[in-house]
PALUMVO-499049 format. One line per 10 residues: number of its first residue (from 0); their letters; for each residue x, y, z of C-alpha. Coordinates in steps of 0.25 Angstrom, whole numbers, padded with zeros to 4 digits, always signed. Layout:
N
NUM) A) X Y Z  ... .
! end
This chain:
442
0) MALKGLDIFK) +0320 +0105 -0206  +0309 +0095 -0201  +0315 +0082 -0195  +0313 +0069 -0202  +0307 +0056 -0196  +0320 +0050 -0192  +0325 +0063 -0186  +0312 +0063 -0177  +0313 +0049 -0174  +0327 +0051 -0168 .
10) LTPKTNCKEC) +0320 +0060 -0157  +0309 +0051 -0154  +0310 +0041 -0141  +0311 +0029 -0151  +0302 +0021 -0141  +0291 +0017 -0152  +0281 +0019 -0140  +0270 +0021 -0150  +0264 +0032 -0141  +0264 +0042 -0152 .
20) GNPTCMAFAM) +0255 +0033 -0161  +0266 +0028 -0170  +0272 +0014 -0170  +0287 +0019 -0169  +0294 +0032 -0166  +0299 +0032 -0180  +0285 +0032 -0185  +0282 +0043 -0176  +0294 +0051 -0181  +0290 +0050 -0195 .
30) KVAQGAVPIE) +0276 +0055 -0192  +0282 +0067 -0185  +0291 +0070 -0197  +0279 +0069 -0206  +0271 +0079 -0197  +0260 +0068 -0194  +0262 +0068 -0179  +0267 +0078 -0169  +0280 +0075 -0161  +0272 +0076 -0148 .
40) KCPHMSEEAK) +0265 +0063 -0151  +0278 +0056 -0145  +0276 +0056 -0130  +0291 +0052 -0127  +0299 +0062 -0136  +0308 +0071 -0128  +0304 +0086 -0127  +0317 +0089 -0133  +0314 +0080 -0145  +0300 +0086 -0146 .
50) AKLSEATAPP) +0305 +0100 -0146  +0316 +0097 -0157  +0305 +0089 -0166  +0294 +0099 -0164  +0303 +0110 -0170  +0309 +0101 -0181  +0295 +0095 -0185  +0287 +0107 -0184  +0280 +0112 -0197  +0289 +0122 -0204 .
60) MKTITVGAGE) +0278 +0132 -0203  +0274 +0135 -0189  +0259 +0134 -0184  +0255 +0148 -0179  +0242 +0150 -0171  +0234 +0163 -0173  +0221 +0168 -0167  +0214 +0163 -0154  +0202 +0155 -0151  +0193 +0153 -0163 .
70) AEHKLGGETV) +0202 +0162 -0171  +0214 +0153 -0169  +0221 +0148 -0181  +0234 +0139 -0185  +0243 +0144 -0196  +0255 +0138 -0202  +0260 +0124 -0198  +0261 +0121 -0213  +0271 +0109 -0218  +0269 +0109 -0233 .
80) LFRHDKTFVS) +0268 +0119 -0245  +0257 +0111 -0252  +0245 +0105 -0246  +0246 +0092 -0254  +0259 +0089 -0248  +0253 +0087 -0234  +0242 +0098 -0229  +0242 +0112 -0226  +0240 +0114 -0211  +0235 +0128 -0207 .
90) KTMYGVWVCE) +0224 +0134 -0215  +0225 +0148 -0221  +0218 +0159 -0213  +0211 +0170 -0220  +0211 +0185 -0214  +0204 +0198 -0218  +0212 +0211 -0218  +0205 +0222 -0209  +0209 +0236 -0205  +0203 +0246 -0195 .
100) GCFDAKIDAI) +0194 +0252 -0206  +0189 +0239 -0213  +0187 +0229 -0202  +0172 +0232 -0200  +0169 +0231 -0214  +0176 +0218 -0216  +0172 +0210 -0203  +0158 +0207 -0207  +0163 +0201 -0220  +0173 +0193 -0213 .
110) KAVDYERIGE) +0164 +0188 -0203  +0154 +0184 -0214  +0164 +0174 -0220  +0162 +0163 -0210  +0157 +0149 -0214  +0160 +0134 -0213  +0166 +0126 -0224  +0168 +0111 -0222  +0168 +0113 -0206  +0178 +0124 -0207 .
120) RMYVEMLNCK) +0175 +0139 -0203  +0178 +0148 -0214  +0180 +0163 -0210  +0191 +0174 -0210  +0200 +0169 -0199  +0209 +0182 -0197  +0208 +0197 -0198  +0220 +0205 -0202  +0220 +0218 -0195  +0228 +0229 -0202 .
130) FTGDVAKYVE) +0234 +0240 -0194  +0232 +0253 -0202  +0238 +0263 -0192  +0228 +0266 -0181  +0231 +0258 -0169  +0218 +0260 -0161  +0210 +0256 -0174  +0219 +0244 -0176  +0216 +0239 -0162  +0201 +0240 -0164 .
140) LVKKADAAAR) +0203 +0233 -0177  +0210 +0221 -0171  +0200 +0220 -0160  +0188 +0219 -0170  +0196 +0209 -0178  +0199 +0201 -0165  +0184 +0201 -0161  +0181 +0195 -0175  +0187 +0182 -0170  +0197 +0181 -0181 .
150) TVILDCDDAA) +0212 +0180 -0179  +0218 +0194 -0180  +0230 +0198 -0188  +0236 +0211 -0184  +0242 +0217 -0197  +0250 +0227 -0191  +0265 +0230 -0190  +0264 +0242 -0180  +0268 +0237 -0167  +0260 +0247 -0159 .
160) AAEAALEAIS) +0247 +0244 -0166  +0250 +0229 -0166  +0252 +0229 -0151  +0239 +0237 -0149  +0231 +0227 -0157  +0238 +0215 -0150  +0234 +0221 -0136  +0220 +0223 -0141  +0218 +0208 -0145  +0229 +0201 -0137 .
170) ASKLILNGAN) +0221 +0189 -0134  +0220 +0186 -0149  +0231 +0177 -0156  +0232 +0186 -0168  +0243 +0189 -0178  +0251 +0201 -0178  +0256 +0203 -0192  +0265 +0214 -0192  +0280 +0209 -0190  +0290 +0213 -0201 .
180) ASNYAEMSAL) +0305 +0216 -0202  +0304 +0229 -0195  +0295 +0226 -0183  +0296 +0211 -0180  +0302 +0212 -0167  +0291 +0222 -0161  +0280 +0214 -0168  +0285 +0201 -0163  +0286 +0206 -0149  +0271 +0210 -0150 .
190) ATKYGVVLGV) +0267 +0196 -0156  +0274 +0189 -0145  +0269 +0198 -0134  +0254 +0196 -0138  +0256 +0181 -0143  +0252 +0183 -0157  +0257 +0178 -0171  +0266 +0188 -0178  +0265 +0190 -0193  +0278 +0194 -0200 .
200) SGANLDELHD) +0280 +0201 -0214  +0292 +0205 -0222  +0295 +0213 -0234  +0300 +0200 -0241  +0303 +0186 -0237  +0317 +0188 -0232  +0313 +0199 -0223  +0301 +0191 -0218  +0310 +0179 -0216  +0320 +0187 -0208 .
210) TVAALENAGN) +0309 +0193 -0199  +0302 +0180 -0196  +0316 +0175 -0192  +0319 +0187 -0183  +0305 +0184 -0176  +0308 +0169 -0174  +0322 +0173 -0169  +0315 +0182 -0159  +0306 +0170 -0155  +0293 +0173 -0162 .
220) KNLIIDVTGA) +0288 +0162 -0171  +0274 +0165 -0170  +0273 +0171 -0184  +0266 +0172 -0197  +0272 +0177 -0209  +0266 +0188 -0218  +0269 +0184 -0232  +0262 +0195 -0239  +0270 +0202 -0249  +0269 +0215 -0257 .
230) DIKETFANAV) +0261 +0208 -0268  +0254 +0195 -0271  +0266 +0189 -0278  +0275 +0192 -0266  +0265 +0187 -0256  +0263 +0174 -0263  +0278 +0172 -0264  +0280 +0175 -0249  +0269 +0165 -0245  +0275 +0154 -0253 .
240) EVRRAALKNQ) +0290 +0156 -0250  +0287 +0157 -0235  +0279 +0144 -0235  +0290 +0137 -0243  +0301 +0142 -0235  +0295 +0137 -0222  +0290 +0123 -0227  +0299 +0120 -0238  +0312 +0126 -0234  +0309 +0124 -0219 .
250) DRTFGYPSIV) +0312 +0139 -0216  +0304 +0140 -0203  +0306 +0155 -0202  +0295 +0156 -0213  +0287 +0144 -0206  +0275 +0153 -0202  +0261 +0155 -0207  +0259 +0167 -0217  +0250 +0178 -0219  +0246 +0183 -0233 .
260) NLHNIAEGDT) +0239 +0197 -0232  +0231 +0199 -0246  +0226 +0212 -0242  +0241 +0217 -0244  +0242 +0212 -0258  +0228 +0212 -0264  +0221 +0222 -0256  +0206 +0224 -0260  +0207 +0213 -0271  +0197 +0203 -0266 .
270) AMQTALASVF) +0198 +0193 -0277  +0213 +0193 -0277  +0214 +0191 -0262  +0205 +0179 -0263  +0213 +0173 -0274  +0226 +0176 -0266  +0220 +0170 -0253  +0218 +0157 -0260  +0232 +0158 -0265  +0238 +0160 -0251 .
280) TLKYGSIIVM) +0229 +0150 -0245  +0237 +0140 -0253  +0250 +0148 -0253  +0252 +0150 -0241  +0245 +0160 -0232  +0242 +0156 -0218  +0234 +0169 -0216  +0228 +0176 -0228  +0223 +0190 -0226  +0212 +0196 -0236 .
290) DGMSYAQALP) +0204 +0209 -0237  +0191 +0201 -0234  +0184 +0188 -0235  +0171 +0186 -0242  +0163 +0173 -0244  +0168 +0174 -0259  +0182 +0174 -0254  +0180 +0164 -0242  +0173 +0153 -0250  +0185 +0149 -0259 .
300) LYGLRQNVFT) +0196 +0153 -0249  +0191 +0145 -0237  +0188 +0133 -0246  +0202 +0134 -0252  +0208 +0135 -0238  +0200 +0123 -0233  +0204 +0114 -0245  +0219 +0118 -0244  +0220 +0117 -0229  +0212 +0103 -0228 .
310) DPQKPMKVEP) +0222 +0092 -0226  +0221 +0083 -0239  +0224 +0071 -0231  +0212 +0073 -0221  +0198 +0073 -0227  +0189 +0084 -0221  +0179 +0076 -0214  +0168 +0078 -0203  +0166 +0069 -0190  +0157 +0057 -0192 .
320) GIYPLNGADE) +0144 +0059 -0184  +0129 +0064 -0184  +0127 +0078 -0189  +0112 +0082 -0186  +0108 +0093 -0196  +0096 +0103 -0196  +0091 +0099 -0182  +0092 +0084 -0184  +0088 +0074 -0173  +0087 +0059 -0172 .
330) NSVCVTTVDF) +0076 +0058 -0181  +0082 +0065 -0193  +0087 +0058 -0205  +0102 +0054 -0207  +0111 +0059 -0218  +0125 +0054 -0220  +0137 +0058 -0228  +0152 +0057 -0227  +0162 +0065 -0218  +0169 +0073 -0229 .
340) ALTYFTVNGE) +0168 +0087 -0224  +0164 +0093 -0237  +0153 +0083 -0239  +0148 +0084 -0225  +0147 +0099 -0225  +0141 +0100 -0239  +0131 +0089 -0235  +0129 +0095 -0221  +0126 +0109 -0227  +0116 +0104 -0237 .
350) LERSGVPLNL) +0109 +0095 -0226  +0108 +0107 -0217  +0102 +0116 -0229  +0091 +0105 -0230  +0086 +0108 -0216  +0082 +0093 -0214  +0086 +0088 -0200  +0096 +0076 -0202  +0108 +0069 -0196  +0120 +0069 -0205 .
360) LISDAGGYSV) +0128 +0057 -0202  +0143 +0058 -0206  +0151 +0045 -0206  +0166 +0044 -0207  +0169 +0043 -0222  +0184 +0047 -0222  +0181 +0061 -0226  +0178 +0058 -0240  +0167 +0063 -0249  +0154 +0054 -0251 .
370) LTAWAAGKFS) +0159 +0046 -0263  +0173 +0045 -0259  +0169 +0040 -0246  +0160 +0030 -0252  +0171 +0025 -0262  +0181 +0024 -0250  +0171 +0016 -0242  +0170 +0027 -0232  +0156 +0030 -0234  +0148 +0017 -0236 .
380) AGSITKFIKE) +0136 +0010 -0231  +0145 +0003 -0221  +0152 +0016 -0216  +0138 +0023 -0214  +0132 +0011 -0207  +0144 +0011 -0198  +0143 +0026 -0195  +0128 +0024 -0191  +0132 +0013 -0182  +0144 +0019 -0175 .
390) FDIENKIKSR) +0137 +0032 -0173  +0124 +0025 -0168  +0116 +0033 -0177  +0104 +0024 -0176  +0103 +0027 -0161  +0105 +0042 -0163  +0096 +0044 -0175  +0082 +0038 -0177  +0081 +0042 -0192  +0084 +0030 -0201 .
400) TLIIPGKVAV) +0086 +0038 -0213  +0100 +0040 -0219  +0103 +0048 -0231  +0116 +0045 -0239  +0123 +0053 -0250  +0118 +0051 -0264  +0132 +0048 -0269  +0132 +0035 -0260  +0118 +0030 -0263  +0124 +0017 -0265 .
410) LKGELEQNLP) +0125 +0015 -0250  +0110 +0015 -0248  +0107 +0000 -0249  +0119 -0004 -0241  +0115 +0006 -0230  +0101 +0001 -0230  +0106 -0013 -0227  +0116 -0008 -0216  +0106 +0001 -0209  +0093 -0006 -0209 .
420) GWTIVVAPNE) +0081 +0003 -0205  +0088 +0015 -0212  +0083 +0022 -0224  +0094 +0026 -0233  +0092 +0039 -0242  +0101 +0043 -0253  +0103 +0058 -0254  +0107 +0066 -0266  +0121 +0065 -0272  +0125 +0079 -0269 .
430) ATGLVPFMKD) +0124 +0087 -0256  +0116 +0099 -0264  +0104 +0089 -0265  +0103 +0087 -0250  +0094 +0099 -0247  +0082 +0095 -0256  +0084 +0081 -0253  +0084 +0082 -0238  +0072 +0091 -0239  +0064 +0082 -0248 .
440) YK) +0068 +0070 -0240  +0063 +0077 -0227 .
! end
């Protein structure tokens, strides 16, 4: 069980040196117990105490790293069953099932789904390569998948085929999903030899638990649990029970990320797979493998994922600054809005579509929407004026025209008083009106 604040306090040096950023060792211990600060923040704690605390305060679910370079991803590390309790940590990854005969037909469609939403790249992160019996063809398949710059999942329980594939792309930090009760020792040896994550499956939860325990006893804790069952009902039950056992019952044997392979339980049913992918994004697939991913599937799934895996305690916001658009220079008009990410990217997109060169000024508005920031005093004539002064806008930009959102037209008079020599222009209330407005204004 995780240590409480008092248990952690007993292992601190009790010097109240404040070097950790907290006023007392007790305050530091309480924050460590809450997961707010890492143990390493204390510079005077003994290595023995750190080792003990690191194990006791570690999340009940291990954080596993897969992939390499741009394809590197973190999985697991979860501490709560429900997002509203705190926050989810590592977002679900989506993969597409491919085989020797279908890869070429699927890869173009996979690559086509690649876009940005609120500053986050949305694309198929993984390719699940299924071994169908021919080792030479399988090696060629995994080479193609690796060349696509996606994390590769070797869906293979044949040790010889798995080793040939691992040898072919040994530099990639892939997932070898093929361990079970009958071959786990051999598969674990391969995963350890090549430094890859090992996926573990079982005929039922008891067998799965025993196999994971055996792997841990053998020293392998770089694991992912394949919770895919015989049908949808069993798969859902497995996913929930494994997560509950790890987080609620503190059973660290089940404290690993999970794979859900929808190809195995709803093959060929695109609508069902899309619906199930949304279910397992919430409950509790770390990796979800589907037959394919089209824009029609991606738009709702990636939108759902981004909402679920955004920390509700931390508003999504962009950095304050000057954002030139459409080839803007120092003579281009200025437009301002808040730093809330959804507002920024919506407004940014419409302004780019207008084709009018302009300087988009983003001030710190607390990550709120326009009206919320205005009501909270975060987006006011004073805050906009302060931003212009602090960022030295008047020496960087010669234009003295500032366009403000229509919903805060009330700021126009005060801004004109605060910024003598500036012309304050009120834009439409909605971003959708910016394109004709900017073209007419130009």
